[in-house]
GUFIVEX-288079 format. One line per 3 residues: number of its first residue (from 0); their letters; for each residue x, y, z of N, C-alpha, C. Coordinates in Angstrom, 2 decimals, padded with zeros to 5 digits. Example, Ala and Ser with C-alpha at 12.3 -4.5 7.8 and 13.67 -1.06 7.14 Angstrom:
2
0	as	013.19:-005.69:007.80:012.30:-004.50:007.80:013.20:-003.30:007.80; 012.85:-002.25:007.08:013.67:-001.06:007.14:012.90:000.03:007.87
// end
This chain:
134
0	mgd	021.22:004.85:-011.73:021.93:004.69:-010.49:021.42:003.43:-009.82; 022.31:002.51:-009.50:021.94:001.25:-008.88:021.91:001.35:-007.37; 021.51:000.22:-006.73:021.44:000.18:-005.27:022.80:000.45:-004.64
3	ddv	023.87:-000.05:-005.26:025.21:000.14:-004.71:025.58:001.62:-004.71; 025.11:002.37:-005.72:025.40:003.80:-005.77:024.75:004.54:-004.60; 023.55:004.13:-004.21:022.82:004.80:-003.14:023.39:004.42:-001.78
6	lgs	023.68:003.14:-001.58:024.08:002.65:-000.26:025.58:002.46:-000.11; 026.32:002.65:-001.14:027.76:002.45:-001.06:028.14:001.08:-001.55; 029.42:000.81:-001.58:029.89:-000.45:-002.16:029.56:-001.65:-001.30
9	nag	029.26:-001.46:-000.01:028.93:-002.57:000.89:027.42:-002.70:001.07; 026.66:-002.26:000.08:025.21:-002.19:000.23:024.55:-003.55:000.30; 025.10:-004.55:-000.27:024.46:-005.86:-000.25:023.54:-006.03:-001.42
12	tsd	022.60:-006.92:-001.27:021.71:-007.26:-002.38:020.58:-006.26:-002.50; 019.89:-006.33:-003.65:018.70:-005.50:-003.87:017.64:-005.79:-002.83; 017.52:-007.06:-002.44:016.53:-007.43:-001.44:016.79:-006.72:-000.12
15	sya	018.04:-006.62:000.30:018.33:-005.97:001.57:018.04:-004.47:001.46; 018.30:-003.88:000.29:017.97:-002.47:000.09:016.45:-002.28:000.16; 015.70:-003.12:-000.52:014.24:-003.03:-000.53:013.69:-003.20:000.88
18	dgl	014.25:-004.14:001.64:013.81:-004.34:003.03:014.13:-003.11:003.88; 015.31:-002.56:003.70:015.69:-001.37:004.45:014.81:-000.18:004.10; 014.54:-000.01:002.82:013.69:001.09:002.38:012.27:000.92:002.91
21	rgl	011.77:-000.31:002.90:010.43:-000.59:003.42:010.38:-000.22:004.90; 011.42:-000.55:005.64:011.47:-000.21:007.06:011.48:001.30:007.28; 012.24:002.01:006.46:012.27:003.47:006.56:010.89:004.08:006.28
24	kdr	010.24:003.57:005.24:008.90:004.07:004.88:007.91:003.80:006.02; 008.00:002.62:006.61:007.11:002.29:007.73:007.34:003.23:008.90; 008.59:003.57:009.18:008.90:004.48:010.28:008.35:005.88:010.00
27	vrs	008.47:006.34:008.77:007.94:007.66:008.41:006.42:007.66:008.59; 005.75:006.62:008.10:004.29:006.55:008.23:003.87:006.48:009.70; 004.58:005.72:010.50:004.26:005.63:011.93:004.44:006.98:012.61
30	lqh	005.49:007.67:012.27:005.75:008.98:012.85:004.67:009.98:012.42; 004.28:009.94:011.16:003.22:010.83:010.70:001.93:010.58:011.47; 001.59:009.33:011.67:000.37:008.97:012.40:000.47:009.45:013.85
33	hil	001.60:009.24:014.46:001.83:009.67:015.85:001.67:011.18:015.98; 002.24:011.92:015.07:002.16:013.38:015.10:000.72:013.85:014.92; -000.02:013.21:014.02:-001.42:013.57:013.82:-002.25:013.32:015.08
36	lqa	-002.01:012.20:015.75:-002.73:011.91:016.99:-002.43:012.95:018.05; -001.16:013.32:018.19:-000.79:014.33:019.18:-001.43:015.67:018.85; -001.38:016.06:017.59:-001.96:017.35:017.19:-003.47:017.36:017.44
39	nae	-004.13:016.27:017.12:-005.58:016.20:017.34:-005.92:016.27:018.82; -005.15:015.58:019.65:-005.39:015.62:021.10:-005.22:017.04:021.63; -004.19:017.73:021.17:-003.97:019.11:021.60:-005.10:020.02:021.13
42	lvg	-005.56:019.83:019.92:-006.63:020.65:019.37:-007.94:020.44:020.13; -008.26:019.20:020.44:-009.46:018.91:021.22:-009.38:019.60:022.58; -008.23:019.49:023.23:-008.04:020.15:024.52:-008.16:021.66:024.41
45	fyw	-007.59:022.23:023.36:-007.67:023.67:023.15:-009.11:024.12:022.98; -009.88:023.41:022.14:-011.27:023.80:021.91:-012.10:023.67:023.19; -011.83:022.65:023.98:-012.53:022.48:025.26:-012.23:023.66:026.18
48	elg	-010.95:024.02:026.29:-010.56:025.13:027.16:-011.08:026.46:026.63; -011.09:026.64:025.32:-011.64:027.85:024.72:-013.13:027.97:025.06; -013.86:026.88:024.92:-015.28:026.87:025.29:-015.47:027.17:026.76
51	kdi	-014.62:026.61:027.59:-014.69:026.86:029.04:-014.46:028.34:029.34; -013.43:028.91:028.73:-013.12:030.33:028.97:-014.29:031.23:028.58; -014.85:030.98:027.41:-015.97:031.81:026.94:-017.18:031.61:027.85
54	fek	-017.48:030.37:028.18:-018.63:030.08:029.05:-018.48:030.77:030.40; -017.30:030.66:031.00:-017.09:031.27:032.32:-017.17:032.79:032.26; -016.65:033.38:031.20:-016.74:034.84:031.06:-018.21:035.25:030.92
57	qqh	-018.96:034.49:030.17:-020.38:034.82:030.00:-021.14:034.67:031.31; -020.80:033.64:032.09:-021.53:033.37:033.33:-021.12:034.28:034.47; -019.82:034.41:034.67:-019.33:035.09:035.87:-019.05:036.57:035.64
60	ahw	-018.63:036.93:034.47:-018.33:038.34:034.20:-019.52:039.03:033.54; -020.54:038.24:033.21:-021.76:038.77:032.59:-021.45:039.57:031.33; -020.59:039.00:030.49:-020.21:039.68:029.26:-021.23:039.46:028.15
63	gkg	-022.08:038.47:028.29:-023.16:038.26:027.34:-022.72:037.64:026.02; -023.66:037.57:025.09:-023.44:036.91:023.81:-022.53:037.70:022.89; -022.41:039.00:023.08:-021.52:039.80:022.26:-020.07:039.38:022.39
66	lva	-019.77:038.68:023.47:-018.40:038.20:023.70:-017.95:037.29:022.57; -018.80:036.39:022.13:-018.42:035.42:021.10:-018.06:036.13:019.80; -018.87:037.09:019.40:-018.58:037.82:018.17:-017.28:038.59:018.28
69	svs	-017.04:039.20:019.45:-015.80:039.96:019.65:-014.57:039.06:019.64; -014.66:037.94:020.35:-013.53:037.00:020.39:-013.26:036.46:018.99; -014.31:036.12:018.27:-014.16:035.62:016.90:-013.43:036.64:016.03
72	kdl	-013.90:037.87:016.07:-013.30:038.93:015.25:-011.83:039.14:015.62; -011.53:039.19:016.91:-010.16:039.45:017.35:-009.22:038.28:017.04; -009.69:037.05:017.23:-008.83:035.89:016.92:-008.58:035.78:015.43
75	kae	-009.60:036.03:014.62:-009.41:035.98:013.17:-008.46:037.08:012.69; -008.50:038.22:013.34:-007.59:039.32:012.97:-006.16:038.97:013.35; -005.99:038.34:014.50:-004.65:038.00:014.98:-004.06:036.81:014.24
78	fpd	-004.92:035.85:013.86:-004.47:034.61:013.20:-005.23:034.42:011.89; -004.98:035.25:010.89:-005.77:035.19:009.65:-005.58:033.90:008.86; -004.48:033.19:009.07:-004.24:031.95:008.32:-004.87:030.73:008.98
81	lsg	-005.42:030.89:010.18:-006.03:029.77:010.89:-007.53:029.82:010.73; -008.14:028.64:010.66:-009.59:028.57:010.63:-010.07:028.06:011.99; -011.37:028.12:012.20:-011.93:027.58:013.43:-012.36:028.62:014.43
84	fsp	-012.27:029.89:014.07:-012.62:030.95:015.02:-013.88:031.71:014.63; -014.71:031.09:013.81:-015.98:031.74:013.46:-016.88:031.75:014.71; -017.85:032.67:014.74:-018.78:032.66:015.88:-019.47:031.31:016.05
87	tnl	-019.85:030.69:014.94:-020.50:029.38:015.01:-019.59:028.36:015.68; -018.32:028.33:015.29:-017.41:027.37:015.87:-017.15:027.68:017.35; -017.08:028.95:017.71:-016.88:029.31:019.11:-018.09:028.89:019.95
90	ync	-019.31:029.06:019.41:-020.49:028.57:020.11:-020.42:027.05:020.27; -019.92:026.37:019.24:-019.76:024.91:019.34:-018.73:024.54:020.40; -017.70:025.34:020.56:-016.72:025.09:021.62:-017.38:025.19:022.99
93	vkf	-018.24:026.19:023.15:-018.96:026.34:024.42:-019.86:025.12:024.65; -020.57:024.70:023.61:-021.43:023.51:023.73:-020.59:022.28:024.08; -019.44:022.15:023.44:-018.52:021.03:023.69:-018.09:021.05:025.16
96	ykf	-017.71:022.21:025.65:-017.31:022.32:027.05:-018.46:021.95:027.97; -019.66:022.51:027.71:-020.80:022.25:028.58:-021.17:020.78:028.58; -021.10:020.15:027.42:-021.44:018.73:027.33:-020.44:017.87:028.10
99	fss	-019.16:018.23:028.01:-018.10:017.47:028.68:-017.50:018.26:029.82; -018.35:018.97:030.57:-017.81:019.84:031.62:-017.36:019.08:032.86; -017.69:017.83:032.96:-017.18:017.03:034.08:-015.69:016.83:033.87
102	sdf	-014.89:017.43:034.73:-013.44:017.34:034.56:-012.97:015.89:034.65; -013.68:015.06:035.43:-013.30:013.66:035.52:-013.43:012.98:034.17; -014.54:013.26:033.48:-014.74:012.65:032.17:-013.67:013.13:031.19
105	fqs	-013.47:014.45:031.15:-012.51:014.99:030.20:-011.10:014.48:030.52; -010.75:014.46:031.81:-009.42:013.98:032.20:-009.27:012.52:031.80; -010.31:011.73:031.99:-010.26:010.32:031.60:-010.03:010.19:030.10
108	sve	-010.70:011.03:029.32:-010.53:010.98:027.86:-009.11:011.37:027.46; -008.57:012.40:028.10:-007.21:012.83:027.81:-006.22:011.72:028.18; -006.44:011.08:029.32:-005.56:009.98:029.72:-005.61:008.84:028.72
111	kie	-006.79:008.54:028.18:-006.90:007.49:027.17:-006.11:007.86:025.92; -006.20:009.11:025.51:-005.45:009.56:024.34:-003.95:009.46:024.62; -003.53:009.90:025.81:-002.11:009.85:026.15:-001.61:008.40:026.20
114	tkl	-002.44:007.49:026.71:-002.06:006.08:026.75:-001.88:005.55:025.34; -002.77:005.92:024.44:-002.66:005.48:023.05:-001.39:006.05:022.42; -001.10:007.33:022.70:000.12:007.94:022.18:001.36:007.22:022.72
117	ysy	001.33:006.87:024.00:002.45:006.15:024.60:002.64:004.80:023.92; 001.54:004.12:023.62:001.62:002.83:022.93:002.27:003.00:021.56; 001.89:004.05:020.85:002.51:004.31:019.54:003.99:004.63:019.69
120	siv	004.34:005.31:020.79:005.75:005.63:021.02:006.56:004.36:021.19; 005.99:003.37:021.87:006.68:002.09:022.05:006.88:001.43:020.70; 005.84:001.46:019.86:005.95:000.87:018.53:007.05:001.59:017.75
123	lgd	007.05:002.93:017.82:008.08:003.69:017.12:009.46:003.35:017.67; 009.56:003.18:018.98:010.83:002.82:019.59:011.31:001.48:019.09; 010.39:000.53:018.94:010.76:-000.78:018.40:011.27:-000.66:016.99
126	chg	010.64:000.21:016.20:011.09:000.42:014.81:012.49:000.99:014.80; 012.75:001.91:015.69:014.08:002.55:015.73:015.14:001.58:016.22; 014.74:000.62:017.05:015.70:-000.32:017.62:016.17:-001.36:016.61
129	gts	015.46:-001.47:015.52:015.87:-002.40:014.47:015.67:-003.85:014.84; 014.74:-004.15:015.76:014.51:-005.52:016.16:013.61:-006.29:015.22; 012.97:-005.56:014.31:012.06:-006.20:013.37:012.85:-007.04:012.37
132	sn	012.29:-008.19:012.00:012.97:-009.06:011.04:012.58:-008.73:009.62; 011.65:-007.78:009.39:011.24:-007.43:008.02:012.25:-006.62:007.31
// end
């Protein structure tokens, strides 16, 4: 099957097909990268909030260290296909929260991530607009 079969009878030269395909591949890679950044930002925020919740329950509700083992067991039972809910990881979430417990610092970090995501969105928008000469 030739290029004309894929793109129709008005497909043009092989070079234009190769350029178009390269552009499509670049857009897919950019989108994959953007999605990974967003997912990672959400996961970092989730782990911080999880650590905060556990820490606050331990401090204010006086639930003690048994809380971590119980939360671990219950989350693993509810979400058996997900990892990251071991007692060790939950303790690390608490440590992560305590280390970055200044909301100003954490908010600043989240804003930096969002700014980076916005920048990637602009790049993706440029790719979709077809303004590139490649």
